[in-house]
C-alpha positions as CSV (number, residue, x, y, z in Angstrom):
1,M,-33.3,62.2,160.8
2,F,-29.9,62.4,159.1
3,Q,-28.5,64.5,162.2
4,V,-30.0,62.0,164.7
5,T,-28.0,59.3,162.6
6,R,-25.0,61.4,162.7
7,F,-25.2,61.9,166.3
8,L,-25.5,58.3,167.1
9,A,-22.6,57.3,165.2
10,A,-20.4,59.9,166.9
11,A,-21.5,58.7,170.0
12,A,-20.7,55.0,169.2
13,V,-17.1,56.1,167.9
14,S,-16.6,58.1,171.2
15,A,-17.9,54.9,173.1
16,A,-15.5,52.9,171.4
17,A,-12.7,54.9,171.9
18,F,-13.2,55.4,175.5
19,A,-13.6,51.4,175.9
20,S,-10.2,51.0,174.1
21,L,-8.6,53.6,176.7
22,A,-10.3,51.9,179.6
23,A,-9.0,48.5,178.7
24,A,-5.4,49.5,178.0
25,P,-3.0,48.7,180.8
26,P,-1.8,52.1,182.4
27,A,1.8,53.5,181.3
28,A,4.4,53.6,184.3
29,A,5.2,56.8,185.6
30,A,3.7,58.4,182.1
31,P,3.2,62.3,182.5
32,V,-0.2,63.5,182.6
33,A,-1.2,66.7,181.4
34,T,-3.5,68.4,184.0
35,G,-3.3,72.1,183.3
36,P,-5.0,74.1,180.7
37,G,-4.7,72.5,177.1
38,P,-6.8,70.5,174.6
39,V,-8.3,68.1,177.0
40,A,-7.1,67.8,180.4
41,G,-5.8,64.3,181.8
42,T,-4.4,63.3,178.2
43,L,-1.0,62.0,177.8
44,A,1.5,64.4,176.3
45,P,5.2,64.2,175.9
46,P,7.4,66.1,178.3
47,P,9.0,69.4,177.4
48,V,12.3,69.2,175.6
49,R,15.3,70.4,178.0
50,D,18.3,72.3,177.1
51,E,20.3,69.2,178.4
52,D,18.4,66.8,176.5
53,R,19.1,68.3,173.2
54,G,22.5,66.3,172.9
55,G,25.9,68.1,172.8
56,D,26.1,71.0,170.7
57,H,29.6,70.6,169.6
58,L,31.6,72.1,166.6
59,T,35.0,72.3,164.9
60,V,35.8,75.5,163.2
61,T,38.7,75.5,161.1
62,V,39.7,79.0,159.8
63,R,42.4,79.5,156.9
64,N,43.7,82.8,155.1
65,A,41.8,85.2,157.5
66,G,45.1,86.7,158.8
67,D,45.9,88.5,162.1
68,G,46.0,85.4,164.1
69,A,42.5,84.1,163.4
70,D,43.6,81.2,161.4
71,G,43.7,77.9,163.6
72,T,41.2,75.2,164.5
73,Y,38.8,75.7,167.4
74,E,36.4,73.5,169.4
75,L,33.2,75.1,170.5
76,Y,30.9,73.7,172.9
77,C,27.4,75.2,173.7
78,R,24.9,74.8,176.7
79,P,27.1,75.5,178.6
80,S,29.6,77.4,176.0
81,G,33.0,76.4,176.0
82,G,36.1,75.1,174.2
83,S,39.1,76.5,172.5
84,H,36.9,79.0,170.5
85,P,38.2,82.9,171.3
86,D,34.3,83.6,171.8
87,P,32.3,80.6,172.9
88,A,29.3,82.3,174.1
89,G,29.1,84.8,171.4
90,A,29.8,82.0,168.8
91,C,26.8,80.0,170.3
92,A,24.7,82.8,170.3
93,A,25.5,83.5,166.6
94,V,24.6,80.2,165.4
95,E,21.4,80.0,167.8
96,R,20.1,83.3,166.6
97,S,20.5,82.0,162.7
98,T,18.6,78.7,163.5
99,R,15.1,78.1,162.0
100,W,12.8,75.2,162.5
101,G,13.1,73.2,159.3
102,Q,16.3,75.0,157.9
103,D,20.0,74.1,158.0
104,V,21.7,77.3,159.4
105,F,24.7,76.2,157.6
106,A,23.4,75.6,154.0
107,P,24.9,77.9,151.3
108,A,22.6,80.4,149.0
109,P,20.1,78.4,147.1
110,E,21.0,77.5,143.5
111,G,19.9,80.1,141.2
112,T,20.4,83.0,143.5
113,V,21.7,86.2,142.1
114,C,25.0,87.4,144.0
115,T,27.1,90.4,143.5
116,M,30.3,89.9,142.2
117,K,31.8,91.3,145.2
118,Y,35.1,89.4,146.4
119,G,35.6,89.3,150.2
120,G,39.2,88.1,150.4
121,P,40.9,84.4,150.4
122,A,39.5,83.4,154.0
123,T,37.9,80.2,154.2
124,A,36.2,78.1,157.1
125,H,35.2,74.7,157.6
126,V,32.7,73.9,160.2
127,T,32.1,70.2,161.4
128,G,30.4,68.8,164.1
129,T,26.8,68.6,165.6
130,W,24.2,71.5,166.0
131,A,20.5,70.7,167.2
132,G,20.9,67.1,167.1
133,R,22.3,67.2,163.3
134,S,25.5,66.7,161.8
135,V,27.3,69.4,160.1
136,D,29.7,69.7,157.4
137,A,29.8,73.1,155.9
138,T,32.5,75.0,154.1
139,F,32.7,78.9,154.0
140,D,34.4,81.3,151.7
141,R,34.0,84.8,150.7
142,R,34.0,84.7,146.6
143,D,30.9,86.6,146.3
144,G,28.1,88.6,147.8
145,C,26.1,85.7,149.0
146,R,28.9,83.8,150.4
147,I,30.1,87.1,152.3
148,D,26.8,87.3,153.7
149,R,26.3,83.7,154.7
150,W,29.8,84.2,156.6
151,D,28.9,87.6,157.9
152,R,25.7,85.8,159.5
153,L,27.7,83.6,161.4
154,V,30.0,86.3,163.2
155,P,31.7,85.4,165.8
156,L,31.1,81.7,165.1
157,L,33.5,82.7,162.2
158,P,36.1,85.6,162.5
159,D,35.0,89.2,161.4
160,L,36.7,90.1,158.9
161,R,35.0,93.7,158.5
162,S,36.6,94.6,161.9
163,P,40.6,94.6,163.2
164,G,38.9,92.8,166.5
165,R,38.5,89.6,164.3
166,W,36.2,87.8,166.7
């Protein structure tokens, strides 16, 4: 008896949902999913295209890096361009480090144990927009965590481990 009642209740809910969909006015030019998926014919958002991501644009200011690496550089991604010495490589470095729900430019979390290794006086300041989010990050090489953070974003930041720098 319980299963019959449950079945009738589910049927009533389904009928009410169907009736509300049938009574709703059709959306103008709404995309309709027709391929394999949870339910064919349901409305689904269009896929995000690269050109819809907004303009990824970063300004990188480098100081005390030496060997001609100091300066302010503009970087545009999708397509790569700007005054940065290696725009394609810089865009790829940031893209490779980007993870959903994480700030690619965030410093090491509080309480992280870092080596007391000193990487030199170089500093960098990165501002702009990446993946639709505002960026305002500073970089230095005062300890092992900060050196790793810098090196993870080479060639957005100059490679201070090799003579080529970028």
